[in-house]
N, C-alpha and C positions, 0 to 999 in steps of 0.2 A: 750908570751901573755899579755894582758893589766894588770892581776894581778900580774905576775911577774916583771913587769915594774915598778910597785909601791912598790913592796916587795924589788925590787933592790935598790929604793931610801934609804930605811931603812938600808939595808946592806952596802951600798957605804958609806952612810953618818954617819953610826954607831948611828942611832937615838934613842933615850929614847922614845919608843913608846909602846902604847897597840895595839895589832894586833888580830882581831877577823876574823876567816874563817870559812868557812862552806861549804859543798858539800853534794851531795845526797848519794853517797856510798863511803865506806871507801877504795875502791880499789885504789883510788887516794893516799891513805896514803904511799904505797910502792913506788910511783913515786916521792914523794915530801917530803920523811922524811928528806933528808939532807938538804934540803932548810928550812923546819921548825926548825931543829936543830940549823943551823945557825942563823935564826932570833931569836931563844930563847935565843942564846948567846949574841945578841946584844939588843933585845927588852926588856923592862920592863916586858911585859907579852905577851904571845902567847895563844889565846883560839882557840881550833879547835872543830867545831861541825860537826857531820856527823852520818849517819846511820850505822848498824852492828856495832859490838865491834870495838872500837879503842884501840890500845895498851894503857898500863898505862901511866901517865904523866911521860914524859922522864926526865925533869929538873924542878927546882923549878920554872922557868918562863914559863913552859909550862902545860896548862890545857886542857885535853882532855874529851869531852863531848859526849857519845853516846846517840843520840836522840831517843825517842821511835818512833815507826812506824807511828803513827797519828799526830806527831809534826809538825808544818807549816814550820819549818826551814828546815826539809829534802826535801821539795818541790822546793828549788831553791839553788843556790851557792851564796856565798857573799864574800866580803873582806871589812873590816872596818879598816882603819889606823888611829890613833889618835896620834899625835906627837905635838910637839911645833913648828916644822916647817910646818906641814900641817895635814890637817884631810881629808879622802875621803872615801866615801861609793861607792863601786861598787858591783853591784848584777846582777844575770840573773835569769829569770823565765823560766822554761823549756817549749818548745812549744809543747811537746809531739808529736812530728812528728816521725814516724818510722825511726830507724837507723840500720846499721850493726855492726858499731864499736862504742865504748864509745866516741872516738874522735870526731864523727860525729853528735852527739847530739847538737840539735840547742836551743838557748836561744835568750829571748828578753833582751838586755842588757841595763842597766841605772847605770849612775855614778853622784855623786854629790860632790861637795866641800862645800855646804852649811851648816853651823853649826846648824841651828834649824832641818835640816832633819837628820843629823848625830847624834843630841841628841836624838832624838826620835828612832833612831835605837839602840842607845845605851841603851836607856830604857828598849826597848824589850829584848836585850841580858842580861842585868842585870837581868830580870825577869827570863830568862832561867836559868841563873847560880844559881839564888836564888832556883829554883826549884830542878835543878840537882846536884848542888855542891855548898850548903849554906855555907860550910865551907870556901870558896873562896871568899864569896861577900865582906866582909868588906875590904879585901886587894884590890879587884878591884874598889870598891867605892872611896877609898882612892887616888889610882892612878888616877881614872877620875877627881876626885877635882883637883889634882896637875896638870894635863894636859887637860886644857878646849880646845875644838875644835878652833883653830884660825879662823880668817877671811880669806876668800881665798886668796893666794898669787899669783898674776898674773905673776909673774917670774915662779913660780912652775909649775903653769898651763899651761905656753907656754912650758916650758920644758917637761912636761910631754905630752902634745900633740905632740911636735916634735919626742918623743920616740915612740908614736903610729904610725905617719906616717913613721918613719924609719922601724918600724916591718913590717906594711903592705906593704912597698915597698920591703923589704927582701923577704916577703911571695909571693908577685906577681912574682918576680924574679925567685924563686923555682919553681912556678906553672909553668912559661914560659918554663924553662928548662926541666922539667918533660914532659910537652906536647910535646916539640920538640923531646924527645926520642921516643915517640910513634907515 
């Protein structure tokens, strides 16, 4: 998926990055735990926000925040990556359409590489960390000062766009094969 494509850039290039991710329910934790552990071994900080109790922080570079039921961040999923190579915000707002399986949930998706938008999102996330985990705030503020969002990099955006196209083409091939079986 798109968020994995972005996370893969951090992993492959071993980028010094701040990574913030959130999702509606912590059931995704089991599916993603190895990925988040790998990211925490590479990135400066991985902050995970979700509903329901998350397991305790797993490494010094991992910060898990269980959000209250009425917290607005529980109503969407997001990924924000801040590195010297690139900065990106990717998020989805739940469409609240009926679904049988969690994987069928539909979202309106938005992404941007624009530093001013990313800084506004970082301000919001900093406020959430101040509320839930004030003991970690100074460390994150220092890292944020050391890694300001860079201007969008045309080469990176092109590479990312090609990755999305390849992913969509592979998905379309799998769907065609699946349809031919039925």
